[in-house]
Backbone as CSV, one residue per row, in Angstrom:
resi,resn,N_x,N_y,N_z,CA_x,CA_y,CA_z,C_x,C_y,C_z
1,MET,1.124,2.123,-2.217,2.216,0.856,-1.767,3.028,1.686,-0.591
2,VAL,2.759,0.935,0.209,3.316,0.768,1.853,4.705,0.227,1.949
3,VAL,5.703,0.813,2.538,6.971,-0.161,2.435,7.833,1.010,3.719
4,GLY,8.786,-0.313,4.867,9.401,0.637,5.749,10.555,0.679,5.143
5,ASN,11.491,1.240,6.038,12.168,2.885,6.164,13.960,2.302,5.716
6,THR,13.757,1.346,5.587,15.508,0.594,5.192,15.763,0.748,3.838
7,ALA,16.994,0.818,3.619,17.232,1.552,2.290,16.648,0.405,0.772
8,GLY,17.620,-0.780,1.420,16.704,-1.655,0.550,15.865,-1.748,-0.177
9,SER,15.181,-1.621,1.010,13.398,-1.517,0.780,12.811,-0.684,0.499
10,LYS,14.087,0.579,0.132,13.408,1.844,-0.200,13.623,2.234,-2.298
11,TRP,14.561,1.359,-2.353,15.368,1.742,-3.732,14.769,1.029,-4.540
12,MET,14.173,-0.837,-4.250,14.045,-0.788,-5.286,11.879,-0.481,-4.620
13,SER,11.726,-0.023,-3.532,10.331,-0.013,-4.570,9.696,1.511,-4.352
14,ASP,11.175,2.403,-4.720,10.266,3.875,-5.975,10.433,2.554,-7.325
15,ASP,11.633,1.847,-7.726,11.872,0.847,-9.127,10.452,0.649,-8.589
16,LEU,10.117,-0.400,-7.845,8.485,-0.576,-8.747,8.146,0.485,-8.989
17,LEU,7.701,1.708,-8.209,6.440,2.060,-8.200,6.524,3.221,-9.497
18,ASN,7.818,3.303,-10.026,8.200,4.380,-11.582,7.527,3.123,-12.944
19,ARG,7.353,1.848,-12.399,6.993,0.562,-13.471,6.182,0.814,-13.350
20,ALA,4.353,0.311,-12.386,3.555,0.644,-12.168,2.952,1.678,-12.865
21,ALA,1.809,0.414,-13.637,0.756,1.260,-14.838,-0.242,2.381,-14.679
22,SER,-0.305,2.015,-12.928,-1.567,2.908,-12.815,-0.918,4.198,-12.901
23,LYS,-1.574,5.013,-13.052,-1.285,7.135,-12.746,-1.795,7.251,-11.842
24,ASP,-2.690,6.572,-10.479,-2.866,7.163,-8.858,-2.637,6.212,-7.961
25,LYS,-1.195,6.700,-7.914,-0.546,5.656,-6.994,0.298,6.283,-6.343
26,HIS,0.899,6.212,-4.683,1.902,6.517,-4.080,2.723,5.767,-3.109
27,MET,3.415,5.964,-2.695,4.155,5.473,-1.566,4.255,6.233,-0.331
28,HIS,3.565,5.448,1.160,3.784,5.864,2.054,4.680,4.902,3.124
29,ILE,5.555,5.380,3.792,7.485,5.397,4.064,6.617,5.291,5.337
30,VAL,6.243,4.023,6.208,6.441,3.677,7.693,7.576,3.829,8.318
31,GLU,7.338,5.472,8.996,8.744,5.401,8.900,9.167,4.034,10.677
32,GLY,11.290,3.936,11.002,10.972,2.733,11.773,10.714,1.355,11.269
33,SER,10.111,1.291,10.778,9.174,-0.148,10.598,10.525,-1.189,9.344
34,ASN,10.556,-2.228,8.939,10.494,-2.321,8.056,10.295,-4.011,7.609
35,HIS,10.449,-4.752,6.524,9.690,-5.469,5.933,8.386,-6.178,6.702
36,MET,9.677,-7.057,8.132,9.371,-7.943,8.838,8.461,-7.216,9.864
37,LYS,8.800,-5.949,10.499,8.330,-5.312,11.562,6.525,-4.465,10.732
38,LEU,6.165,-4.542,9.590,5.337,-4.657,8.231,4.548,-5.473,8.478
39,TYR,4.847,-6.558,9.363,3.592,-8.018,9.458,2.747,-8.231,10.867
40,ASP,3.921,-8.224,11.857,3.924,-8.122,13.237,3.918,-7.243,14.393
41,VAL,4.575,-6.461,14.065,4.063,-5.308,14.716,2.729,-4.141,14.913
42,PRO,2.087,-3.953,15.721,1.335,-3.322,15.990,0.959,-2.386,15.321
43,LYS,1.775,-1.033,16.135,1.560,0.005,15.669,2.636,0.214,13.810
44,TYR,3.198,-0.576,13.826,3.635,0.220,11.738,2.437,-0.736,10.547
45,VAL,1.634,-1.949,11.701,0.761,-2.477,10.949,-0.361,-1.527,10.810
46,ASP,-0.740,-1.333,11.794,-1.921,-0.429,11.908,-2.023,0.715,11.636
47,GLU,-0.107,1.138,10.552,-0.293,3.361,9.633,-0.489,2.350,8.503
48,ALA,0.281,1.053,8.550,-0.240,0.982,6.932,-1.944,0.250,6.237
49,VAL,-2.201,-0.302,7.655,-3.188,-0.596,6.933,-4.400,0.632,6.920
50,SER,-3.794,2.057,8.370,-4.726,2.730,7.671,-4.851,3.916,6.311
51,VAL,-3.536,3.233,5.213,-3.554,3.384,3.809,-3.829,3.085,3.279
52,LEU,-3.499,1.599,3.178,-3.961,1.124,3.044,-5.299,0.524,3.056
53,GLY,-6.049,0.268,3.362,-7.925,-0.342,3.817,-8.479,0.817,2.483
54,PRO,-8.673,2.486,2.798,-8.745,3.699,2.183,-8.646,3.902,0.502
55,PHE,-7.390,3.101,0.548,-7.374,3.198,-0.835,-7.548,1.731,-2.193
56,PHE,-7.531,0.185,-1.231,-8.692,-0.830,-1.776,-10.001,-0.130,-1.315
57,LYS,-10.144,0.513,-0.688,-11.539,0.473,-0.539,-12.484,1.000,-1.714
58,LYS,-11.504,2.648,-2.413,-11.921,3.334,-3.247,-11.764,2.319,-4.741
59,HIS,-10.304,1.466,-4.625,-10.350,1.167,-6.075,-11.488,-0.005,-5.998
60,LEU,-11.099,-0.686,-5.124,-12.143,-2.644,-5.244,-13.855,-1.819,-5.915
61,MET,-13.568,-0.853,-4.231,-15.475,-0.554,-5.237,-15.859,-0.196,-6.199
62,SER,-14.741,0.659,-7.286,-15.400,1.019,-8.124,-14.684,-0.309,-8.715
63,ALA,-13.998,-0.676,-9.428,-13.823,-1.730,-9.702,-14.621,-2.600,-9.908
64,GLY,-15.031,-3.093,-8.584,-16.436,-4.222,-8.457,-17.847,-4.070,-9.258
65,SER,-17.598,-2.618,-8.968,-18.919,-1.451,-9.878,-19.199,-2.132,-10.815
66,THR,-18.141,-1.979,-11.695,-17.994,-1.622,-13.099,-18.101,-3.531,-13.437
67,HIS,-16.977,-4.108,-13.197,-17.819,-5.659,-13.385,-18.836,-6.659,-13.047
68,GLY,-19.584,-5.816,-12.512,-20.652,-6.502,-11.740,-21.146,-7.165,-11.445
69,VAL,-20.212,-6.843,-9.762,-19.237,-7.404,-8.408,-20.057,-6.081,-7.446
70,ALA,-21.295,-7.592,-6.533,-22.031,-6.129,-5.685,-20.533,-5.810,-4.834
71,ALA,-20.410,-4.432,-4.487,-20.643,-4.196,-2.901,-20.682,-3.955,-2.264
72,ALA,-19.870,-4.714,-0.961,-20.113,-5.012,0.650,-20.151,-3.805,0.792
């Protein structure tokens, strides 16, 4: 989970992270950002993608291989 560092975002994200069923999870806080900046401010988007990309690649690739989906 990637979040900005605004107060409302942080406490809601903590709750969501705690309720997520997966044991393979972590939170990455993008310092100086907020929810909207994670959409269209390149330095914040780049940081978020640098964390999310490898996570999704690892988990989607492994999930695809167990369900008969060809990996890219």
